[in-house]
N, C-alpha and C positions, 0 to 999 in steps of 0.2 A: 668296684665293691669285687672283694676277695668270696670266692664261695670254699668250706673244707668241712674236711671229714673229721671224725672224733681218731685218735689211738692207731688203729689197728688198721690194714687192708687187706682182703681177703680172696684178691684174685689173685695175691703176689705165691711163691711157692716157700716163701721165707719169711715168715714171723717175728714177733716179739716171743719170749721169752722170761719163764721164772723157774723156780725151785724153792724146794721148802727150808724152812728154816735148821730143820734136823740134817737135812743134808746141805748145810752147809762146808764151802772149803776153799781157800782163796784160791787153788785150781778151777775149783765149780764157777765162783768168779769173775775172774777170768771169762773166764770159756764164754759167757751169759752173755758178759756186757757189748764184748767184740760180735758176739750172736746180733746182742740187738742193734749194733750200731753197725753194723754189714746191711743190718733189717730195717735200718733208716735210710742209712742213704740208696740204696730201690726202692723204696716208700718215696722217695722226694726225686726220686728220679720219674717214676711213672704218676705224682701228682704234676709235673712239669709240665712231662706231655701232652694233661688232660687237659691243663689250664685249672687247677685248683690249688691255690695259689696261699691257701689259710690251711696250717694243719694242727694240732696239738696231740703234741707229744707223752706216749706213752709214762707215764712216772713210773713203769715194771723197766723202764729205762736202763737205770742202775738199781740192779737189784738187790733191796737192804740198806741203802745207803747213809740212812742215817741213823743205824740198829748199829750197837756196842760191839756186835760180833763182825760187823767188818770194819778191816785195819786198813785195806788194799789203798796208798791213793791215785783211785782211777782218775783225778784231774790228770796227774802227771803220768801218769802209764797210759796211758790213750791223747791226748793235747794233740798230738799230729793228724790222727780220723775226727775229733772233734773238732777242733780247726776246718778240715777239709769240707765237715758235716755244714759249718757255719758261715765259709766260703759260698756252699752253695746257696745257704738257704738266701745270705743277702743278693749272692750276683741274680737270682733268681725274683726275686720282690716276694719271698713268702715274708707273709705273717705268718710268726708260730708265737700258741700258748701253753699251757698244764695247768693239769685240775687234779691238782691232789684229790686224796677219799677222803667218806665224810671223816672221815675221824680227826683231823683236822681240825680243830675245834678253841681260837686264840681265845673265845668268851665263855669256854669254859671254869664251873665252879673249884673243880679239880685241879688246884697247878704245875702237879704229873703231869695232868693232859696237857696243858698249858704246852710245858716245859715239850713233852713229846712234837707238839706239832708244832712248836718252833723249830725243832732239829729235822722237822719236814720240811718246812720254808727253806731254808736256810739251804737244804742240798741240791732245793730245783734251781733254788737262783745260782747258786753255784755252777749248777750247767747248764745255765742259759748264759749267764759271765763268760762256760767253758769254749759255748758256742760262738763267740764274738760280738755277742743279738745286744743291740740299747735296746731301750725300755720303754718301746711297745713289744715287745716276747712279755708277756703277761701272766701271771698265778694266779688261776680263779679260785675261788675260797666261796663257800655259804657262811653266814652270819655265823652258824651255832644254831644252839639252840635256846630256849626260853627260859627253861626252868619255873614257873611260872610268873613271870615277874620280867617282862618286857623289855624297861625302860632302866632295870638291871642289868639286867642280860648287854644289853646296846651299850650302856656305860662302862661293863667291863671291856663289850671292844672294844670299845674309844680306847680305853686304860693302856691296854694291852697293846693296838698297836703302836699309841705312843712310843713306848718299851725294844720297838723291833729295831734290829740290827736296819741300815740304809740300805744292806746288796733286799733286806725279802720287803723295804719300804715301796722304794723305786717301780719293784715286778707289778702288785700286788696288785689285784683287786676284786671285788665281790658281785655277788647276784643275787636277788633277790631269789624267794623260791615259791613253794606252791600250798606251802600249810603255813608259814609261819612270818615269814619280812617279808611285807611288802616294797616294790619301787615308794613307795611314803617312808617309811622304816630305813631302804638302805640311803634316801637322799638325808636324810635326818643323820648316820652316822659319815657321809660326803661331807657334810655342814664340816662337819669337829675336823676332819681329818683329812678331808682331800682326797679317798680315797679314790678311784675312775669305779662311772658303776656297771654293769654287763644287763644287759638288756633279753628276756625270755618267753616267747609269746607263749608258750604252754605254761610256764608259769602264770603271767600274768594272768591267763583267763580264768587260771585257780585259783587265782587269790588279788585283791587291788581292791584299790578304792576309788573307785569309779570314777578311770581315767579311760582315757580309750586309749588302744595300741598307740595309736599317732602320738595324742600327749605322750602319755609315758617316756615313749623311744627320743620325743622333746626332751622334756624332763632331765631324762639322765644324759643325752648329750652334753650337755653341757658340763658335766664334773671330768670327763678325757680333757685333757691338756695337752698343748702342744707334740711334749716330750712322752706323752701317753699311747698315741697312734691316734686315727678314727675310732670310735666307739667299735667296743666286740657285741655283737646280736648272737644270744643260740637263739636255733627255729627249731621245734619240731611240735610233731599231731597228738594228740594222742592217739593211744590204739586203743579200737572195738571192743568192746565189754571186755576191758581189763580197766582196776584201779586207777584214780582219776592220778594226772599226774602221771603213768607210763607211756613211755614213748613207743612210735609207730612201725613200727618193720619195716617197710620200705613210703617215699615220699609218694607222695597225693597232687600230681601235676598243676590240679587245680585248686589245690588249697593255696602250693605254697606263689603259686601267678596271684591268688586274692594278696597273701599277704607281703608279696613284694609293691603290690600297687598301694600299698599300703604304710609302704617306708619312706617316712618324713624326708631322711638324713642320709647321711652318705655313713658310710659303715662297710663293717666286713663280717661275717656271715659263716658261723659256723655252725653246719646239720651235725645234729645229735639226732639222727636216726641210725636203725639196728643193722642195715645192710648197709651203712658206711657208702666205700665209694659210690652203686651202679644208683644210688639217689641222689651224689652231689653231682655226678658226670652228669644228669637230665634237668638236676637244680641251676647248674650252671647255662645248660643251652637255655632254660629258661628267662635266665636274663635279661 
């Protein structure tokens, strides 16, 4: 079982950065990508030192990668460093994922949103390919919107999934969410597409169909084929006094220990906890 955290390491002096589209220039783009790749390399070295071998790479690593304004061949220009980072990942047994933002909606009713979403997924796939990673490195998305008709929304997802380029299909995974699509809904999609489904404990607490955590995890485990790797799991806790579904600031050791006792499958766990690496280090010690 690998434990990880998402995107940023707050302990390190160099964090990833981005910039506003209004200030775009090729020089600014190259400078930012170089900074972000250097920061990613440093972050991975920190993670190796602390045995945190699951990491979600930030989607800001290559800023504006799918925007028409961006014409730099970043895969070619940064090929040597991307290969070096990929070698570090493979040599140390990392599990890697990426999670595009909430505006990636392949089941949207607006074709322009769908096409933009496919463009965004495409560069994520290109990035993981440039690192030389196999298909256990996943791009994680939500199903999308319901738009007043869940069955139609699921049908659109299935339709759009079938026409995705293979470089995206082989890396894509979906997760159930806290308001719209439950584990049961995602299983319907899996049966029509073969797409693996990520379990999220907090989302399951918010939205379920009566399954226990153990039952839900066992259901979703069968969606992961050998080439997908062992199942991915998102773990978080409800932030006290906040809206339902908001992630907690730091790990509650007792809550996490109880959660681990009820994990019936082999999996890699991504902590969606606000303070990132301090909680991940404590969680690793508790496993």
